[in-house]
N, C-alpha and C positions, 0 to 999 in steps of 0.2 A: 358396322364400321364406325369408328370414332371420327368426328369432324373437328376434334381439338387439335391444335398444333402438335407436331411430333416431338417438340422440345419445349423446355420452360424458357420463355423469352426473357424473363427477369434474371436468369442466370448469366445473361450476356453482358449486362452493363457493369462497368467498373468505373466508378466516379473518379478514381485516382488515375486511371489510364496508366497503370504500372508498366515497368520495363519488361516483365515476363508474362507470357500467356499462362493462364491457370484454368482455362475452361476448354474442354474438347471442342465445343462449337466454334470458339475463336480459331482453333487450329484448322477446323474444316474450312472456315472462311479464308484463312491464310493460304490454304492449298488451292482455293478457288474451285472446289469440287462440290459445293453445295451440300445438300443433306444426303448425298448418295453413299457417304461413309458413315457407319454407325459410330456414335460417340464412344462406345465401349472399345473400339479398335484403336483409339488414340492413347498411346502409352505415355507415361511421364517423360520418358527419354525422348519420344518424338515431339512432345510439347516443347521441351527445351530446345531441340534442334530447330523447330519451326519458329520459336520465339527469336532465336538468334538470326534466322533468315529474314524475319520482318525488320529487326533492328538494322540489319545490313542493307536492306532493300526497301527503302521508303517508297520507291517508285511503284512497288506492288500495291501498297496501301492506296497510293494516289489513284492508280488505275481502278481499284475496287470502288473507291468513292466516286470517281467519274462515272462508273457504270450505274451506281445507285442514283446519282443525280439525273442521269438520262432516263432511267426506268421510272423514277418517282418524281417526275416533273409536276408543275402545278396542275396541268390538265389531268394527270393520272392520280393526283393526290386529292386536291380539292375538287376535281371533276367528278368525284364520287357522288356528289349531290347536284350535278347539273351545271357546274361552272363552265362558261363558254368563252370567256375573254380574260385577258390578263390585267385589265384595268379594274382596280379594286371594287369600286361601287357597282360596276357591271357584273363582276363575279358574284358579289353578294346578292344583287338583285336577281340574277339568274337562278341561284339556289332557292331564293325566297319564292320565286314564281313556280319552280318545280314542286316545292313543298306545299304551296297553296293548293295546287291541283291534287297532289297525292292525299292531302288531309281533307280535301273537299271543304275548304273554308273560303271566306270572302277576302281575307288578307293575311299575309304572313310577313313578319318583320324580324330582323336580326339586329340586336343591340350588343355592342361590345364596349368594354371598359377602356377608356383612353384618358391620358393625363393632359390637362390643359397647360398652357404656358404659366399660369398662376400656380401650378402644382396640384390643383384640385383634381380629383378623379371623377370622371363623368361616365355615365352609361349612355353612349351616343349611338344614333342610328347608323348602321353600316350597310344594311341591305333591306329592301322592301319589295313586295310584289306590286305595290301601287305604282302608278305612272308618275315618276318623279325624277328630275334631273339630279346629277351628281353633286353639284355645287352646294356648299353649306349644309349638307345633310348631317355632318358631324356636330352641327349646332343643335340638332334635334335630339333631345335627351334630358337627363336629369343628373344631378349630383348623386354619387353612390350613397351618400349619407342623408339624402333628402327624405322627407316624409311623403313618399310617393309610392304608388302601388308597384311600379317597375323596380324601384330600389328595394322594396320589401321582398320581391321575388328573388332578386340577386342575393340579398343577405340571408334568405331563408334556406337556400341550398336544396330545395325540394320543388318538384313541379306543382303547379297550382291550376285547378279548374274552377272557374267562376261562371255560373250560368245566368247571373244577373249582375252586370258590372256596376250598376247603381248601388248595389249593396256592398261593394268591395271597399274595404277601408282604404282611405287615401286615393280613391279613384279620381283621376283627372285626365280628360281626353287630350291627346296630342293632336291639335287641330290640323296641321299639314298632312297628317296620315288619315284624316277623315274618321277619327275614333268617336266622334259624336254619334255615329251610326252603329257603333259596336254594342251588341247585346250580350254576348258571352265570349269568353276567351280561355285559352289554354296557354300557359307560360311555363317554359322549362329552362332552368338556369344552365349555363355553360360553366363547367368547373375543370380546373387543371391543377393537379398536385395539391388538392385541398384549398384552392383559391378560386373564388368566383370570378369569371372573366367575361360574362355576358349573359344575355337572355334571349331565348327564341320564343316568339309570340305568335299565336294563331288566333284569329278573330272571326266571329260570325255576326252578321248583321240582321239576319232574318228572324222574325218572331213566329214564323209558321210552326205548327206542331211537328215535332220529330226532327227539327233541323237545328235547334238551339243547343241541346244537350251534348256535351263532350263525354265520351265513354272512357272507361278505365283502359280499354285497349289502345285508344289514341293517346292517352297519357303515357302509357308504356312506350309507344312508338316515338312520341316526342322526346322522351328521356334517352332512348338509345340513339335517336337521330342527333341529339345534342352531343352525346359522347363521341359519336363517329365524326361529327364536324370538328370538335375540339381536338381529337387525335389527328385528324387530317391537317389541321392548322399547325400542330406541333411538329408533325413530320415535315411539312413544308418549310418551317423555320429551320429545322435541322439540315434539310437539303440545301437551303440557301447558305447556311454556314459552311457546309461541305464544299459547295461550289466556290465560295471565297477561298477556302483553304487550298483546294487543288489548283487554283489559279495563282496562288502566291508563289513568288520565286523560291522562297525557302519555307517549305511546309514542315511542321513539327510532327514527327511520327507518333508521338504520344497523343497529340491532339487528334490526329487523323484516326488513330485506333479507337479513341474514346467516342468520336463522332460516329464511326461505323457501328460501334456497339449500341449507341443510343438510337441510331436509325433502325437497326435491326429490331430493337425492342418496340419501337413505334410501329414498324411494319407488322409485327406479330399482334400488337394491341389492335391495330386497325383491322386486321383480318378477323379477330374475335368479334369486334363490334359490327363488322359487316355481316357476319353470319347471324348475329343476334338481330340485326336490323332486318334481314330477310325473313327470319322466322316470326318476328314481331309484326312486320308488315303483312305477312300472309294471315296471321291470326286476326289482325285488325280488319282486313278485307272480309274474312269469313264471318267475323262477329257482327259486321254491319248488316249482314243478311242472315237472319236466324236459321234458315233451312240449310245453309252451307256451312254451319258451324263445324269446324274440324275437317272440312273437305280437303283443303289444301294440304294439310299435314298427312292425311290418309292417302291422297293421290301421290304425294311425294314419296311416301313409304313404299307403296306398291311399285312405283317406277324404279325406285332404288333397288328393291328386291329383284326385279326383272333384270336390271343392269348388272347386278352382282352375279346373277345366274348366267348371264351372257359372258362372264369373265372379262368385263371391260376394265380399263385401267382406272386407278383411283380418281384421277382428276375428272374423267368423263362421268364416273358415277356421281361425284359431287355436283357437277354441273346439271346432270339430269335431276338429282334430288332438289337442287335449288330451283330449277325451272318448274318442277312439280309444285313447290311451295308457292311460286309466283305465277302459276298458270292462270289464276283468277284475278290477277292484278287489274285486268281490263274492267272488272266489275266496279272499280272505284268510280267510274264515270257513268255507270248504268243507273237509270232511275229506280228508286226503291220500289215504286209501284209495279215495275216489270219484274224485278227480282222476287218479290213476295206474292206475285199474282197466283191465286189458287186455281183458277179456271184454265181452259185451253188458251193457247197463245195464237194471236193472229199471224198471218204470213209476214207482216212487217216486223212484228215482235220476235218471231223466230229468226228472222234475218239479223236483227240487232243482237240477239243473244248468241247466234252462231259466230258473229264477227267480233265478239267481245275481246278476244286476246289481242287483236290489232290495236285496240284503244290503249292498252297498257304498254305495248312494245315501245312506243316513243318515250315513255317514262324510263323503261329499262335501258334504252339506248343512251339516254342522257346520263346514266350513272355507270361510269366505266367498269366498275367491278362486277356489274350485272350484265354487261353488254354481250358476253359470251353465251348467256342463256337466252338472249332475244330470238335467235333462229328456232330454238326448240319451242318457245312459247308461241311464236308467230305461225309455225308450221304444223302444230299438233292437230289442226283440223284437216290437213291434207290426207288423201287416201291413196293406198298402194296402187290402185288402178288409174290414178290421175283425176278422179271425180270430185276431189275435195276442194277446200278453200284455204287460203285466198288466191293462190297462184296456179292451182291445178298441177302441182308437182307430182311426179310418178316414180314409184319404185325407190331405188337407192338414191335418187336425186333429192328425196326427202331426208333432211338431217336425221341421223340415227336417234338422237335424243328425242326428237319429235315423234318418231315411230314408236318408241318405247312409251312415251307419255300418252299417246293416243289410246294404246291398249289399257294402260293403267286408268285413265280417265273414264273410258268406256265401262270397264269392270266396276269401278266405283259407282257410276251412274246407274248401272243395271241392278246393283245390289243394295241401293239406298233409295229411300222415298224422295220424290220430287213433287212440289205442289202443283205443277201443271201436268202431271201424269196421274191418271186414275188407277193404273195397274199397281198391284202390290210389287214390292222389290223381289227380284229373282233370288233364288238360292245360288250358292256357288256353282253347283253342277249345271243349273240352267244357264247362268251367265257364261260359263266356260263353253257350253254347247253352242250358244249364240255366237260367241267370238270365233270359235273354230269354224262355224258354218260360213262366216264372212272372211275367213282367212284368204288372202290373195285378191280380195276385192277391196275391203276397207283397210286390212292390216297386213303387215309384213308376215309372211308365213313362217319365217325362221323365228321371229319373236313370239308368235303364237305358239309354236312348238315348244319353245322353252317355257313360256308362261304356263302351258298345260301341265307341266311336270312339277310346278311349285305347289307345295302343300297349302291348303287354304288358311291354316293357322298362321302361316308366315306372311299372309297378306293383310293382317290386321295390325294397325299401328299400336 
C-alpha cells in the first residue's frame, strides 16, 4: 500500500486565483465531499457548473475556509513539535525542549531571521531549551551577513555537524546561552521557497567517549524536522490570512479560493514531511543502538502485513504502521549501556526495558500528528488475558493496533538475535508454533489465526 498522497498537491495551487475552476480537485472541494469522488469523474461540463456556483456563492468558500481555520489552528499546526502555548517565545521554547529530549542533547535553540528597525536582517533567538525569560531574546543573535558561524550555516543552506566547535571557522559563543560549554553541535538551516529563514541548533557539552559525535542519522532527522517546522509555520501564516479574510465584511472570492488552494498545498506538504519525520526518527533510534538496526522498520512492516490481512481500513493500517515505526521511541531515553549489554539482564534492567514504550509516549503525545499512535505504542506490552503492562488491560479493551503490534514485535524478537539472549534465533516455523501456543494467553486468538496464514516471505521488509 502506498503512503503517498492520493493526489498531486501542487496541482491545486493557482497563483492567479482565476475566475474558473480548472482542476478536478478544486471541484471536489467546492462540492465539499473531500476525496470520496475520483478526479476522473469530474467532467469539463461539471467543472464549469461548479465554477459558476462558487462565483455565485462566496459564502460556500467562506464556510470552507472557516472549517480549515478551525482544523488547522496553531495547536494543531505548530503543535506538531510540542508547542503548548500561544505566546510566541513560550511556543518556541516548548518545541526546543521537546527536540532537546528527542535528540538527546544538552541544548536546542531556534534562530529566525527578523528585520530590525534599521532595516538590517538579523538571525535572532526565538526559542531555546535553556531556562531563559522571554524579554530581549530577539536581541540575541547576529546579522545575517556577519562573519559568524551561525550566519555561515544560514547562508550555506546545508546542515552542518561540528564535533569540535573550537575548530569551527568564525566560532564565537553566545554567552547568555551558555555556549562556552558547547563541545559539538549540529545545525540545520530553515528554508522556504529558496530563501533561508532560520537555523535549528543542537548542542552537546559532554566530552565523554561516545557522547560527542553527531551521527548522519541525526543530521537527516534535523533536516526533516526543519522542513516540517518551516511548513508548519507557512501553514499557520496562511491560516491567519484565511481567518482575517473570513472575518472581513466583504470577502473577495478570488482571494478566498487562492488561499484555500495554498492551504491545501501546505497541508499536503506537511503530511509528506510528517511521514518522512516518522521514518527518519525511527531510523535514528534504531541506529543509536547497533543491535536494533532496522528493527522498527521490520516490526512496522510485519504489523502492516497483519493489518492488511485483517482487512482493516486504510487509516487504521497507516496508524499501525507508524506505531510500529515508533514503537522503540522510548529507547531514546534508555542508557546505551543497557541497550548494548551482551550478558543477562538484572531484574531491574528487565523492568526498565519492559517499560520503555512509556518513556516515549509523552513525546508522541506532544506531537499532535502522532497522538493517535500513542495508545498503540503504550499498550503493546498488554496481554490478552490481562497479565501485561502497564495497565493490565484485557481482551478487546486493548487497542486493536496494540494487539497487532504485540504479535509483530514478538515474531521479530523470536526470529532475530538479541545480545542478552544466548539462544539462537528461531525459524519461522518455530516462532509461529510458539505464538500459536500462547494464543489466548498473550495474544489475540483472531490475530494469531490470521497471522498463521501469512506466507513467511511476506513478513520480510
